[in-house]
C-alpha positions in Angstrom: 0.0 -0.1 0.0 2.8 2.4 0.8 4.5 1.5 -2.5 1.3 2.4 -4.3 1.2 5.8 -2.6 4.8 6.4 -3.5 3.9 5.7 -7.2 0.9 7.9 -7.0 3.2 10.9 -6.0 5.6 10.0 -8.8 2.6 9.8 -11.3 1.5 13.2 -10.3 4.9 14.7 -11.0 5.2 12.7 -14.2 1.8 13.8 -15.5 2.5 17.5 -14.8 6.1 17.5 -16.0 5.4 15.5 -19.2 2.4 17.7 -20.1 4.5 20.8 -19.5 7.2 19.4 -21.7 4.9 18.5 -24.5 3.2 21.9 -24.4 6.3 24.1 -24.3 9.4 22.2 -25.3 8.5 20.4 -28.6 8.8 21.9 -32.1 5.8 20.2 -33.8 6.6 21.6 -37.2 9.8 19.6 -37.3 8.1 16.5 -35.8 5.3 16.5 -38.4 7.9 17.3 -41.2 6.5 20.7 -41.9 9.9 22.3 -41.4 13.3 20.9 -42.6 16.4 20.5 -40.5 19.9 20.9 -42.0 22.2 18.0 -41.0 25.8 17.8 -41.8 26.1 14.1 -41.2 22.7 12.7 -42.2 19.6 13.8 -43.8 17.4 11.7 -41.4 15.4 13.7 -38.8 15.8 12.4 -35.3 13.5 12.8 -32.3 15.9 15.2 -30.4 15.8 17.5 -33.4 12.2 18.3 -32.5 13.1 19.3 -28.9 13.5 23.0 -28.2 16.7 24.3 -26.5 16.5 24.5 -22.7 16.6 28.3 -22.6 13.8 28.6 -25.2 11.7 26.1 -23.3 12.3 27.9 -20.0 11.5 31.2 -21.5 8.2 30.0 -23.0 7.2 28.6 -19.5 8.1 31.8 -17.6 6.1 33.9 -20.1 2.9 31.9 -19.8 0.9 33.0 -16.8 -1.7 30.2 -17.0 1.2 27.6 -16.9 2.7 29.3 -13.8 -0.7 29.2 -12.1 -1.3 25.5 -12.9 2.2 24.7 -11.6 1.5 26.5 -8.3 -1.8 24.7 -7.8 -0.2 21.3 -8.7 2.7 22.0 -6.4 0.3 22.8 -3.4 -1.7 19.6 -4.2 1.5 17.6 -4.4 2.7 18.9 -1.1 -0.7 18.0 0.5 -0.3 14.5 -0.8 3.2 14.3 0.5 2.2 15.4 4.0 -0.7 12.8 3.8 1.8 10.2 2.8 4.1 10.9 5.6 1.2 10.8 8.1 0.1 7.5 6.6 3.6 6.1 7.1 3.3 6.8 10.8 -0.1 5.2 10.9 1.0 2.1 9.1 3.9 1.8 11.4 1.6 1.8 14.3 -0.6 -0.7 12.5 2.4 -3.0 12.0 3.4 -2.8 15.6 -0.2 -3.6 16.6 -0.2 -6.7 14.4 3.2 -7.9 15.5 3.0 -7.1 19.3 -0.7 -7.3 20.1 -2.1 -9.8 17.6 1.1 -11.9 17.4 1.0 -11.9 13.6 4.2 -11.6 11.6 4.2 -9.7 8.4 5.3 -12.8 6.4 2.3 -14.7 7.7 -0.3 -12.0 7.4 -1.4 -12.7 3.8 -2.5 -16.2 5.0 -4.7 -14.8 7.8 -8.4 -14.1 7.1 -10.5 -11.3 8.4 -12.3 -13.7 10.7 -9.0 -14.8 12.3 -7.9 -11.2 12.8 -11.2 -10.3 14.3 -11.2 -13.2 16.7 -7.8 -12.3 17.9 -8.8 -8.7 18.6 -11.7 -10.0 20.7 -9.4 -12.3 22.5 -6.7 -9.7 23.4 -9.4 -7.3 24.7 -10.1 -9.8 27.4 -6.3 -10.0 28.3 -5.0 -6.4 27.6 -8.2 -4.2 27.7 -7.4 -2.2 24.6 -10.8 -0.6 25.3 -10.5 0.4 28.9 -14.2 1.0 29.5 -15.3 -2.4 28.3 -14.7 -5.9 29.4 -15.3 -7.5 26.1 -15.5 -6.4 22.5 -18.1 -7.7 20.0 -17.9 -8.2 16.3 -20.4 -5.3 15.9 -18.2 -3.0 17.9 -15.2 -3.7 15.5 -17.4 -3.1 12.5 -18.8 0.1 13.8 -15.2 1.5 14.3 -14.2 0.5 10.7 -17.4 1.6 9.0 -18.7 4.5 11.1 -18.8 7.0 8.3 -19.7 4.6 5.5 -22.7 3.4 7.5 -23.8 7.0 7.5 -23.3 7.2 3.7 -25.2 4.0 3.1 -28.1 5.2 5.3 -28.3 8.6 3.5 -28.4 6.9 0.1 -31.1 4.5 1.5 -33.2 7.4 2.7 -32.6 9.4 -0.6 -31.1 12.2 1.3 -28.1 12.8 -1.0 -28.9 14.6 -4.2 -27.6 12.0 -6.7 -30.7 11.2 -8.7 -32.0 13.7 -11.2 -34.8 13.9 -13.9 -33.3 15.4 -17.0 -35.4 16.6 -20.0 -34.1 14.3 -22.6 -32.4 11.6 -20.5 -35.1 10.9 -18.0 -34.0 9.5 -14.5 -30.4 9.8 -14.2 -27.9 8.9 -11.4 -24.8 11.0 -11.1 -22.5 10.0 -8.3 -18.8 10.1 -8.8 -15.6 9.9 -6.6 -15.2 13.6 -6.7 -18.8 14.2 -5.5 -18.3 11.5 -2.8 -15.1 13.1 -1.7 -16.9 16.5 -1.3 -19.8 14.9 0.7 -17.3 13.3 3.1 -15.3 16.5 3.4 -18.4 18.4 4.3 -19.9 15.8 6.7 -17.1 14.0 8.4 -13.5 15.3 8.4 -13.2 18.6 6.5 -12.9 22.1 8.2 -16.0 22.8 10.1 -17.5 19.3 9.6 -20.2 17.9 11.8 -17.8 15.6 13.6 -15.4 17.0 16.1 -13.1 14.0 15.7 -13.2 10.5 14.0 -15.6 9.1 16.7 -17.8 11.9 18.0 -20.5 14.1 16.6 -20.2 17.8 17.8 -22.5 18.3 20.8 -24.5 21.1 19.2 -25.7 18.7 16.6 -27.2 16.4 19.1 -29.6 19.0 20.2 -32.7 20.1 18.4 -33.1 23.7 19.7 -30.6 25.3 17.4 -31.3 23.1 14.3 -32.1 26.2 12.1 -28.9 28.0 13.0 -26.9 24.9 12.4 -28.6 24.3 9.0 -27.8 27.9 8.1 -24.2 27.3 9.0 -24.1 24.0 7.0 -25.7 25.9 4.1 -22.9 28.4 4.1 -20.2 25.7 4.4 -21.7 23.9 1.4 -21.8 27.1 -0.6 -18.1 27.9 0.0 -17.2 24.3 -0.8 -19.1 24.6 -4.0 -17.4 27.9 -4.9 -14.0 26.4 -4.2 -14.8 23.5 -6.5 -16.0 26.0 -9.1 -12.7 28.0 -9.0 -10.6 24.9 -9.1 -12.7 23.4 -11.9 -10.4 24.3 -14.8 -7.4 22.8 -13.1 -9.2 19.7 -11.9 -10.8 19.3 -15.4 -7.4 19.4 -17.1 -6.0 17.0 -14.6 -8.9 14.5 -15.2 -8.6 14.7 -18.9 -4.7 14.2 -18.8 -5.0 11.4 -16.3 -7.6 9.6 -18.3 -5.8 10.1 -21.6 -2.5 8.6 -20.1 -4.4 5.8 -18.3 -6.9 4.6 -20.9 -5.4 5.4 -24.4 -3.1 2.3 -24.5 -5.9 0.1 -23.1 -8.4 1.3 -25.7 -5.8 0.8 -28.5 -5.0 -2.8 -27.2 -8.6 -3.7 -26.2 -11.2 -1.4 -27.8 -13.9 -3.5 -26.5 -12.9 -2.7 -22.9 -15.0 0.4 -23.1 -18.1 -1.8 -23.7 -17.4 -3.8 -20.5 -19.4 -3.0 -17.5 -18.7 -2.2 -13.9 -20.6 -1.6 -10.7 -21.1 2.0 -10.4 -20.3 4.0 -7.3 -24.0 4.6 -6.6 -24.7 1.0 -7.0 -22.1 0.1 -4.4 -23.8 2.2 -1.8 -27.3 1.2 -2.8 -26.4 -2.5 -2.7 -24.2 -2.4 0.5 -25.5 -3.7 3.7 -25.0 -1.9 7.0 -21.8 -3.1 8.6 -20.4 -4.7 5.4 -16.8 -4.6 4.8 -15.2 -3.6 1.4 -13.9 -7.0 0.7 -17.2 -8.6 1.6 -19.1 -6.2 -0.7 -16.8 -6.7 -3.6 -16.8 -10.5 -3.3 -20.6 -10.5 -3.3 -20.8 -8.1 -6.3 -18.1 -10.1 -8.2 -20.2 -13.2 -7.9 -23.2 -11.4 -9.5 -21.1 -9.8 -12.3 -21.4 -12.7 -14.8 -25.2 -13.0 -14.5 -25.5 -9.2 -14.6 -23.6 -9.0 -17.9 -25.7 -11.7 -19.4 -28.8 -9.9 -18.3 -27.7 -6.6 -19.9 -26.8 -8.5 -23.1 -30.5 -9.8 -23.4 -31.5 -6.3 -24.6 -29.4 -6.3 -27.8 -31.4 -4.2 -30.5 -32.1 -6.2 -33.6 -31.7 -3.0 -35.6 -28.4 -2.1 -34.0 -27.2 -5.7 -34.5 -27.9 -5.4 -38.3 -26.2 -2.0 -38.6 -23.2 -3.3 -36.6 -22.7 -6.4 -38.7 -22.8 -4.3 -41.9 -20.4 -1.6 -40.7 -18.1 -4.3 -39.5 -18.2 -5.9 -42.9 -17.4 -2.7 -44.8 -14.6 -1.7 -42.3 -13.3 -5.3 -42.4 -13.1 -5.2 -46.3 -11.0 -2.0 -46.3 -8.9 -3.3 -43.5 -8.3 -6.5 -45.4 -7.1 -4.6 -48.5 -4.7 -2.5 -46.5 -3.3 -5.5 -44.7 -2.8 -7.2 -48.0 -1.0 -4.2 -49.6 1.2 -4.0 -46.5 2.2 -7.6 -46.8 3.0 -7.2 -50.4 5.0 -4.0 -50.0 5.8 -2.6 -46.5 6.4 0.8 -48.0 2.6 1.2 -48.0 2.9 2.0 -44.4 4.9 5.1 -45.2 2.0 6.5 -47.1 0.3 9.3 -45.1 -2.6 8.1 -42.8 -2.3 4.4 -43.8 -1.2 3.3 -40.3 -3.8 5.5 -38.7 -6.5 4.0 -41.0 -5.6 0.5 -40.1 -5.8 1.4 -36.3 -9.1 3.2 -36.6 -10.6 0.4 -38.7 -9.5 -2.2 -36.2 -11.0 -0.2 -33.3 -14.3 0.3 -35.3 -14.5 -3.5 -36.0 -14.0 -4.4 -32.4 -16.6 -2.0 -31.2 -19.2 -3.3 -33.8 -18.6 -6.9 -32.6 -19.5 -5.9 -29.1 -23.0 -5.1 -30.4 -23.4 -8.5 -32.1 -24.7 -11.2 -29.8 -23.7 -14.8 -29.8 -26.3 -16.6 -32.0 -26.1 -19.7 -29.8 -27.0 -17.9 -26.5 -30.5 -18.4 -25.1 -31.5 -15.8 -22.5 -34.2 -15.8 -19.8 -34.3 -12.4 -18.3 -36.5 -13.4 -15.3 -34.2 -16.2 -14.3 -31.1 -14.1 -14.7 -32.6 -11.4 -12.5 -33.3 -14.0 -9.8 -29.7 -15.2 -10.1 -28.5 -11.5 -9.8 -30.8 -10.9 -6.7 -29.3 -13.9 -5.0 -26.0 -12.1 -5.0 -26.7 -8.5 -4.8 -29.6 -8.9 -2.3 -31.4 -5.6 -3.3 -33.7 -4.5 -6.0 -36.8 -2.4 -6.4 -40.2 -4.2 -6.0 -41.3 -3.2 -9.6 -38.4 -5.1 -11.2 -39.9 -8.5 -10.3 -42.0 -9.7 -13.2 -40.8 -6.9 -15.4 -37.2 -8.2 -16.1 -38.0 -8.2 -19.9 -38.9 -4.5 -20.0 -36.4 -1.9 -21.2 -37.3 0.3 -18.3 -36.0 -2.3 -15.9 -32.9 -2.6 -18.0 -32.3 1.1 -17.9 -32.7 1.3 -14.1 -30.4 -1.6 -13.7 -27.8 0.1 -15.8 -27.6 2.8 -13.2 -26.2 0.2 -11.0 -24.2 -1.7 -13.5 -22.9 0.8 -16.0 -20.6 0.8 -19.0 -16.9 1.5 -18.3 -17.0 4.3 -20.9 -20.0 6.0 -18.9 -17.9 5.7 -15.7 -15.0 7.4 -17.4 -17.3 10.1 -18.9 -18.9 10.9 -15.5 -15.6 11.2 -14.0 -14.4 13.7 -16.7 -17.6 15.7 -16.2 -17.4 15.6 -12.4 -15.3 18.7 -11.9 -18.0 20.7 -13.8 -21.1 19.1 -12.4 -20.0 18.7 -8.8 -20.1 22.4 -8.0 -23.5 22.8 -9.5 -24.9 19.9 -7.3 -23.3 21.3 -4.2 -24.5 24.9 -4.7 -28.0 24.2 -6.2 -29.0 20.8 -4.8 -27.3 20.0 -1.6 -27.7 23.3 0.1 -31.5 22.9 0.0 -31.1 19.8 2.0 -29.1 21.3 4.9 -31.9 21.2 7.3 -32.8 17.6 6.5 -29.1 16.6 6.9 -28.9 18.3 10.3 -32.1 16.5 11.4 -30.7 13.2 10.0 -27.5 13.3 11.9 -29.3 14.3 15.2 -32.1 11.7 15.0 -30.1 8.9 13.7 -26.9 9.0 15.8 -26.5 6.8 18.9 -23.7 6.8 21.4 -22.4 3.3 21.9 -20.2 2.5 24.9 -16.6 2.2 23.9 -17.3 2.9 20.3 -18.6 6.5 20.1 -21.2 8.0 17.9 -22.5 5.7 15.3 -25.4 5.7 12.8 -28.4 4.1 14.5 -29.3 2.3 11.3 -26.1 0.4 11.8 -27.4 -1.2 15.0 -29.7 -3.2 12.7 -32.5 -3.0 15.3 -35.7 -4.1 13.6 -37.7 -2.5 16.4 -36.4 1.0 15.7 -35.8 0.8 11.9 -37.6 -2.3 10.7 -40.0 -2.1 7.8 -43.4 -3.8 8.4 -43.5 -5.0 4.7 -40.2 -6.8 5.2 -41.3 -9.5 7.7 -41.0 -6.9 10.6 -44.8 -6.4 11.2 -45.5 -6.6 14.8 -41.8 -6.3 15.7 -41.2 -2.8 14.7 -42.3 0.5 16.2 -40.7 2.7 13.5 -42.5 5.5 11.7 -42.1 6.0 8.0 -39.3 8.4 8.8 -37.5 5.9 10.9 -37.9 2.8 8.6 -35.0 1.8 6.4 -36.1 1.3 2.8 -35.7 -1.7 0.6 -35.6 -4.1 3.7 -32.1 -2.7 4.4 -32.4 -3.3 8.2 -33.7 -6.9 7.8 -31.3 -8.0 5.1 -28.3 -6.3 6.8 -29.2 -8.1 10.1 -29.4 -11.5 8.3 -26.1 -10.9 6.5 -24.3 -9.9 9.7 -25.6 -12.8 11.6 -24.6 -15.2 9.0 -21.1 -13.6 8.5 -20.5 -13.5 12.3 -22.1 -16.5 13.9 -20.9 -15.8 17.4 -22.5 -12.4 17.5 -25.6 -12.1 19.9 -28.2 -9.7 18.4 -30.6 -7.7 20.6 -33.7 -9.4 21.8 -36.0 -8.0 19.0 -33.6 -8.9 16.3 -33.1 -12.5 17.8 -36.8 -12.9 17.7 -36.9 -11.8 14.1 -34.3 -14.2 13.1 -35.8 -17.1 14.9 -39.2 -16.5 13.3 -37.7 -16.3 9.9 -35.8 -19.5 10.4 -38.9 -21.2 11.6 -40.9 -19.9 8.7 -38.4 -21.1 6.2 -38.2 -24.5 7.7 -42.0 -24.9 7.9 -42.6 -23.8 4.3 -39.7 -25.8 3.1 -41.3 -28.9 4.8 -44.6 -28.0 3.2 -42.9 -27.8 -0.2 -41.6 -31.4 0.3 -45.2 -32.5 0.9 -46.3 -30.9 -2.4 -47.9 -27.8 -0.9 -46.1 -25.4 -3.1 -48.9 -23.1 -4.5 -48.1 -20.1 -2.5 -44.9 -21.3 -0.9 -42.3 -18.5 -1.0 -39.5 -20.8 -0.1 -40.3 -22.9 -3.1 -41.1 -20.1 -5.4 -37.9 -18.1 -4.6 -35.6 -21.0 -5.4 -37.5 -23.0 -8.0 -37.0 -20.1 -10.5 -33.2 -20.5 -10.3 -33.2 -24.0 -11.9 -31.3 -22.7 -15.0 -28.0 -23.0 -16.7 -27.0 -19.5 -15.9 -24.4 -20.6 -13.4 -24.3 -24.5 -13.9 -21.0 -25.0 -11.8 -21.6 -22.6 -8.9 -22.6 -23.8 -5.5 -25.7 -21.7 -5.5 -26.9 -23.1 -8.8 -26.4 -26.6 -7.6 -28.0 -25.8 -4.2 -31.1 -24.1 -5.5 -32.6 -27.1 -7.1 -35.7 -27.3 -5.1 -37.2 -26.8 -1.7 -35.7 -29.9 0.1 -32.4 -28.1 0.5 -34.1 -25.3 2.5 -35.0 -27.6 5.2 -31.5 -27.7 6.5 -30.7 -24.1 6.6 -29.6 -23.0 10.1 -28.9 -19.3 10.5 -25.3 -18.8 11.1 -25.8 -17.3 14.6 -26.5 -20.8 15.7 -23.5 -22.1 13.8 -22.6 -22.2 10.1 -23.7 -25.2 8.0 -21.4 -28.0 9.0 -21.5 -30.9 6.4 -19.9 -33.6 8.5 -21.4 -33.0 11.9 -23.9 -35.4 13.3 -27.5 -34.6 13.7 -27.7 -32.0 10.9 -30.9 -32.0 8.7 -31.1 -33.7 5.4 -30.5 -30.3 3.7 -27.0 -30.3 5.1 -26.4 -33.6 3.7 -27.6 -32.4 0.4 -25.0 -29.5 0.7 -22.3 -32.0 1.6 -23.1 -33.9 -1.6 -22.7 -31.1 -3.9 -19.9 -32.0 -6.3 -17.8 -28.9 -6.2 -17.8 -28.6 -2.4 -17.6 -32.4 -1.7 -14.5 -32.6 -3.9 -12.9 -29.8 -1.9 -13.9 -31.6 1.4 -12.4 -34.7 0.1 -9.1 -33.0 -0.8 -9.0 -31.4 2.6 -10.0 -34.6 4.4 -7.0 -36.3 2.9 -4.8 -34.5 5.3 -4.9 -36.0 9.0 -4.2 -32.6 10.5 -7.2 -30.9 8.9 -10.6 -31.1 10.5 -13.8 -29.1 10.3 -14.3 -26.5 13.1 -16.1 -27.5 16.3 -18.5 -25.1 17.9 -17.0 -25.8 21.3 -13.4 -25.1 20.1 -12.3 -21.9 22.0 -10.3 -20.4 19.0 -12.8 -21.2 16.3 -14.9 -18.6 14.3 -17.3 -20.8 12.3 -18.2 -18.0 9.8 -17.1 -17.3 6.4 -13.3 -17.0 5.9 -12.2 -19.2 8.9 -8.5 -19.9 8.8 -6.9 -23.3 9.5 -5.0 -21.9 12.3 -8.2 -21.5 14.2 -9.0 -25.2 13.6 -5.6 -27.0 14.0 -2.3 -25.8 14.7 -0.9 -28.5 12.5 -2.9 -27.4 9.4 -1.0 -25.9 6.5 -1.8 -22.5 5.0 -3.2 -24.2 1.9 -5.7 -26.3 4.0 -6.7 -23.1 5.9 -7.4 -21.3 2.6 -9.4 -24.3 1.4 -11.4 -24.4 4.6 -12.0 -20.6 4.4 -13.2 -20.9 0.8 -15.6 -23.7 1.6 -17.1 -22.0 4.7 -17.3 -18.7 2.8 -19.2 -20.3 0.0 -21.6 -21.9 2.4 -22.2 -18.6 4.3 -22.7 -16.8 0.9 -25.2 -19.4 -0.3 -27.1 -19.3 3.0 -27.5 -15.5 2.7 -28.5 -15.8 -1.0 -31.3 -18.2 -0.1 -32.6 -16.0 2.7 -32.4 -12.9 0.5 -34.5 -14.6 -2.2 -36.9 -15.9 0.3 -37.4 -12.5 2.0 -37.9 -10.7 -1.3 -40.5 -13.4 -2.3 -42.3 -13.0 1.1 -42.2 -9.2 0.6 -43.7 -9.5 -2.8 -46.6 -11.7 -1.6 -47.3 -9.3 1.4 -47.3 -6.3 -1.0 -49.8 -7.8 -3.4 -53.0 -5.6 -3.6 -51.3 -2.8 -1.6 -50.4 0.6 -3.0 -46.7 0.5 -2.2 -44.2 3.3 -2.5 -41.3 2.0 -4.7 -38.1 3.3 -3.3 -36.5 3.4 -6.6 -38.6 6.4 -7.4 -39.0 7.4 -3.8 -40.1 10.8 -3.1 -37.7 13.1 -1.4 -40.0 13.8 1.5 -42.3 11.9 3.8 -45.6 12.7 5.3 -43.9 12.4 8.7 -42.6 15.9 8.1 -45.9 17.7 8.7 -45.5 18.6 12.3 -42.6 21.0 12.1 -43.3 24.2 13.9 -44.6 26.6 11.3 -44.1 29.7 13.4 -40.5 29.0 14.2 -39.6 28.5 10.5 -41.7 31.4 9.5 -39.1 33.7 11.2 -36.3 32.2 9.2 -35.9 32.6 5.5 -34.8 29.0 5.1 -36.1 25.9 3.3 -38.2 23.8 5.5 -37.1 20.3 6.4 -39.1 17.5 4.8 -37.9 14.9 7.3 -38.2 16.6 10.7 -39.9 14.1 13.0 -43.5 14.4 14.3 -42.6 14.7 17.9 -39.5 16.1 19.4 -37.9 17.0 22.7 -34.9 18.9 23.7 -31.8 17.0 24.8 -28.9 18.2 26.8 -25.4 17.8 25.6 -24.3 14.2 25.7 -21.7 13.4 28.3 -18.3 13.2 26.7 -15.2 11.4 27.9 -11.8 11.0 26.6 -10.6 7.5 25.4 -7.3 5.8 25.8 -5.6 3.2 23.7 -2.8 0.9 24.8 -1.7 -0.5 21.5 -0.9 1.2 18.2 -3.8 1.6 15.9 -4.6 -1.1 13.3 -5.8 1.0 10.3 -9.6 0.8 10.3 -9.3 -2.3 12.6 -9.2 -0.9 16.0 -8.5 2.8 15.3 -10.1 5.3 17.5 -10.1 5.9 21.1 -12.6 3.9 23.1 -14.8 6.0 25.2 -17.4 5.5 27.7 -21.0 6.8 27.8 -23.2 6.1 30.7 -26.5 7.3 29.1 -28.9 4.8 27.6 -28.5 3.8 24.1 -31.1 5.9 22.4 -31.0 8.0 19.1 -30.0 11.6 19.8 -32.8 14.0 18.7 -36.4 14.2 19.0 -38.0 11.2 17.3 -38.2 8.9 20.4 -41.7 8.9 21.7 -42.4 9.4 25.4 -43.3 5.8 26.0 -40.0 4.8 24.5 -38.3 7.0 27.1 -39.3 4.7 29.9 -38.6 1.5 28.1 -35.5 -0.4 29.1 -33.5 -1.0 26.0 -31.4 -4.1 25.7 -27.8 -2.9 26.5 -25.4 -2.8 23.5 -22.9 -5.7 24.0 -19.9 -4.3 25.5 -17.3 -3.7 23.3 -11.4 2.3 -1.6 -9.5 1.3 -2.9 -10.6 4.4 -4.2 -13.1 5.4 -1.5 -11.0 4.7 1.6 -10.0 7.6 3.9 -6.4 7.5 5.3 -5.9 5.4 8.4 -7.2 7.3 11.4 -5.1 6.7 14.6 -7.0 8.3 17.6 -4.7 9.5 20.2 -5.9 9.1 23.7 -5.1 11.7 26.3 
């Protein structure tokens, strides 16, 4: 990682210096043979002949004011990156010390450890060394909260449609625009920039926890967003030039070598936040999305236009004919290449043919959009209600393209980002200032030993569950408090399966138990032939296709009998060799790809499956062999991790399909609000005090809760840390808060004030912030 940051600094210097050289130090008349050069020894023009003398080049640079300005801006930015790099070196050194001294992991063995192993060791050393001085034990959720504190907020804001990233344009219709530059500005304003809402990396400023001065704070946030937008507007020319140059140097060679790469697809940045569970790490998210990539590509290829296919075939024919003649002439006499524009024509014709072929489908492929969309849902876990049954429609395809976009669209959006980002900040985000203030106050909770976190990340179905997602009777949340798209329920299920030793709160435990019981009951009914309205059968029967013939999930989802064995991971992951498991587990054990791996692993005497009573075992996805047997090799550990990870992924996929099917059946006949076209306001906003807002010339919040009460400043305490920070792992000072675990703000009803809450268990790639090391005092 450090080496990558070093090369980023070198790349920045190279791009600026090389561009400066090309613009001021090259005589293009000589290079293009428009001007002759007299040689005494040879008449051949060489490349150095086109280079201007140093004094001429230097004078041209000094006389250009724009170049000087760009150099100054580039130098300031490079110094900023250099300071950040030096800071990261200090952080990484503390991370290294933490791994070696606290976790007892050497740097040479670190690549063989899985996340589950690292997490288990952190929990163990907390018991011995008390790295969190205010808690006796840490839980898996505590660690996830520390790592994903800010990302959980961003996921929640995308889920509640609080961020202005969706627009309806006159000709393009519904459009999503969410780039890395826009995301960087959001995080700069909300989390860590000058005047942000957080006073440090773990605590929201006290004034944002009280509702009395919300209008004043919203006005202040409005001004901060305005100045940030103006700064982006002033720097727009420089940033735009940088984006163009960087894209040119990065993608030109790739486009020449593989022109079809622009037709490839990738998960958009908006899609990654829309599809992300609460408390889902980056590697977990990317693993899940990668498994759905192939089916997603097939689904998008179902919509090849017959007219476009005919045009592409004919254009490819004509371009190929001309290219064939040029190649034949070149083979006959290589001097043809010396003719002006012949080499360029060959290159452009080749690119044209490659692009045309990307629009010509394989004539042997047979597509079934509904089945492919089910396979996609099994991996991505989220999709709007109105997609089901409409997979064949172009409207569904266009909406899915907002999550799964062309690489060319991604590049184009990044190039346009310096121009569009200031407009969004100044004219769109400012109008939501009051809603943002209300959001952070109403949906922030103080967790003992962790600090301020997003209340949605608690995955409490009582406070944030949605009745239409199997939470009816178990949730007390209003429309304003409910997470959309089943985010709370699906995130809870995912976290429980990924971390089987985690103990959820009482309401969440009850939800999981009821869901498991319902799945088993309906799976048993399916075995008896009662499948007319059986969601467990319906959700899995539709996946009997050849879309993924060799994957575990395709082999598993062959009918309802396999569902009878599914035990949620909080009671232990599926163990194919343990005694007393249901017949479904036996079916999993018999699946060819997995049973082969089990056979390979079983050939080693030292390797054995994890036992629930083993003190060092984490029976979740990614378990390492070191937690199973000290004599196991690294290869066996990786094999065990792969098998258990696949089982956990499959278990989550089945429950995601089942929950969507149940949601679909419960929503029949109801006029439901589709979250894909969700309105930006709720009816829960009607109780804002009109008299107070009438005195201020400020846009009214559309999400301020119905009931409110004033809260005093939350008690704050300084945390301490005994070991060096481990990147996102354990970074941040653990702090104590003696107040009840309640959302800060005014949405808690009076009867909730007296209720005894279950206590909280004591504790990028391109989008990553630098490691934060919280210094205790």
